[in-house]
C-alpha positions, 0 to 999 in steps of 0.5 A: 643317607637315603638308603639307611633311613629306609633300613631303619623303617624297615626294621622297625616295621619288623620290629613293630610286626614282631611285638604285635605277634607276642602281644597277640600270642599272649592275650588271645591264650586259645583254649587255655579252659577248654574242657572235653565234653567226653570228660564232664558228667552234664547234671540237668537238675537238683533234688534237695531234701533232709536225709531220712537215714540220718539222726541231725535233722539238719543233714541235707540230701542232695540228688543230682540227674546226669546225663548218661551218653550211652542211654541217650545213644542207645539201640533198640537192644539197650532198650530191652536191657533196661538203659536209661538215658540219666543216672541219679547219684546222691550224697549227703552232709551239713554244707551244700558246697561241700555235698556238690564236691562230694559227687566229684568222689561217686562221679566218673565225670567231672560234674558240669552244672551250665545246663541246669534246668530245675532244682526241687526243693522238699517240703521238710527242707523248705520249711525249715531252712531259709530258701534265701541261704540256699539259692544263695549258696547254690550260686557260689557255684559260677556254672549254676545260671540264673536261669534255672527254675525252683519248684517245691514238692510235698513228696520226697524232692529226689523221687521225681526225678525217678519218674520216667516220662513216655513224652521226654527222655529224662525227668528233667525235661519234663519237669522244665518243659511243665514249667515253661508251658502254662499258657492252657491252664491257670492252676499254675504259678507263672514260674519262678527261676533263680533270678527271680526269687533274687528280685524277691529276697532283694524287695524283702516281700513275701512270695509263692513258688510252683507246688509239684506232686506226684500222682500216677505222673508228675502233676504242676499244681498248687503252690508254695507260700514263702513268708518274706521275714525268713524266706521260709515255708508257710504252707501250701495253696490247692489248684482252687486257691491257685487259680484265685492267686493267679487271676488276682495278679492278673498273671491268668492267661486262660481258664475254664470256669464250669457251673451247674444248671440246678434246675435241668441238672446240666453243666455249661462250661466257659472259657475266661481271660483277663481284660483288664486288672486293676488293685487299688489302694484306698486310705480314709480317715487313716483306714487303708483297703483295697479295691481289687477289680477283674474284666475278663472275658470269654467263650460259652464252650460246653453246655449239657442244657439242651432245653435252655435257650442259652442264646436269650439275652436274660439267660446269658446275662445269669451266666455271667452274673454266676461266672462272675460270682464263681471268679470272686469265690476263688479270689476270696478263697485264696485271700482268706488263706493268705491273710488268715492262716498265713499272713502273707502277701504274695499278690502285691499289695505292697507295690500298689499302696507304695505307688499310691501313698510312699508315706504310708507304705514307709510307716507300715513296711516293716511289718506289712504282712501282719498289717496285711493280714488285717486290712480289708480287700474288697473284690469286684468281678466282672465277666462277659460271654463273647461268643460260643464255641463251634455249633454243628446242625443236629 
């Protein structure tokens, strides 16, 4: 009886092991969705333009930058023959999904967007189309990552993917790195990814996107302003206005500010970084206004006024006052364009009002950009010099 029981138990264990193995085979199918990298066309950049060859103004042209495996591994002889580490393909149509699908008929490799770095939107596309609809449609492709950066060009977007760089192997890498490295300038906006843009779309507020221009090389300078009501581009901010916007929002990490000595004819240059930033919403007798306070500090880095004693406390105080006025002027210039020309609150004044007075915000939120355009804003800048540049004896 005992022997028979042991036999039954052994059979049960064997059956259990067999069932377990079958479950593993079903639940861990291995590389069922494997795709060989040799069969993939890795896309690093997309450029979206209005097709200039089409009679229909709604026809889009999308240019995709693919990695060229032969170009990446090129030898010296291939370099002389002009082999590139990338190649660009373009397709046209009225539907983004169809256009992206059409790349399969011109690419010998299956397009793969998992490593997409940058999406460049042409000026005409940004002015005539909702950025929300464009981004929402692109995200229908599950491969496109939400951390892909988005920029707007004031020229043909596709031309920027042709601009070869001496430092980077591909234009898409050049643009991606230009966006990532913004610590040493206030002329560039804080980078916006697809995920960041959807936060703005969800809030229904106006926003700004980095502008990219083409000179002798690719330049990141200025910003594109989008209205929250339709997510279409209202216009561009230039470099000075973008600096003012960055100081206004507190995003400026570093800036070099120059003033001219009218008496001596030389220039003084100071660095600037924001130590404290505040936007205060105020309501008095039912009237709404804002006060912007900026506390900044920096070093006196360059002086071409050799006969002036820049260590004199009175002279230092005058320099600080003039730097403060110059920063204030840039902020007020940006505000004038945003309020009177574009009527778009991209600086986040609405968030401060919502925090300060939620009931007033609920009354004004449906027509906020128009209300913002008429709201008084006072700007106060307090700049202090904390030190001098490294000095050498004469």
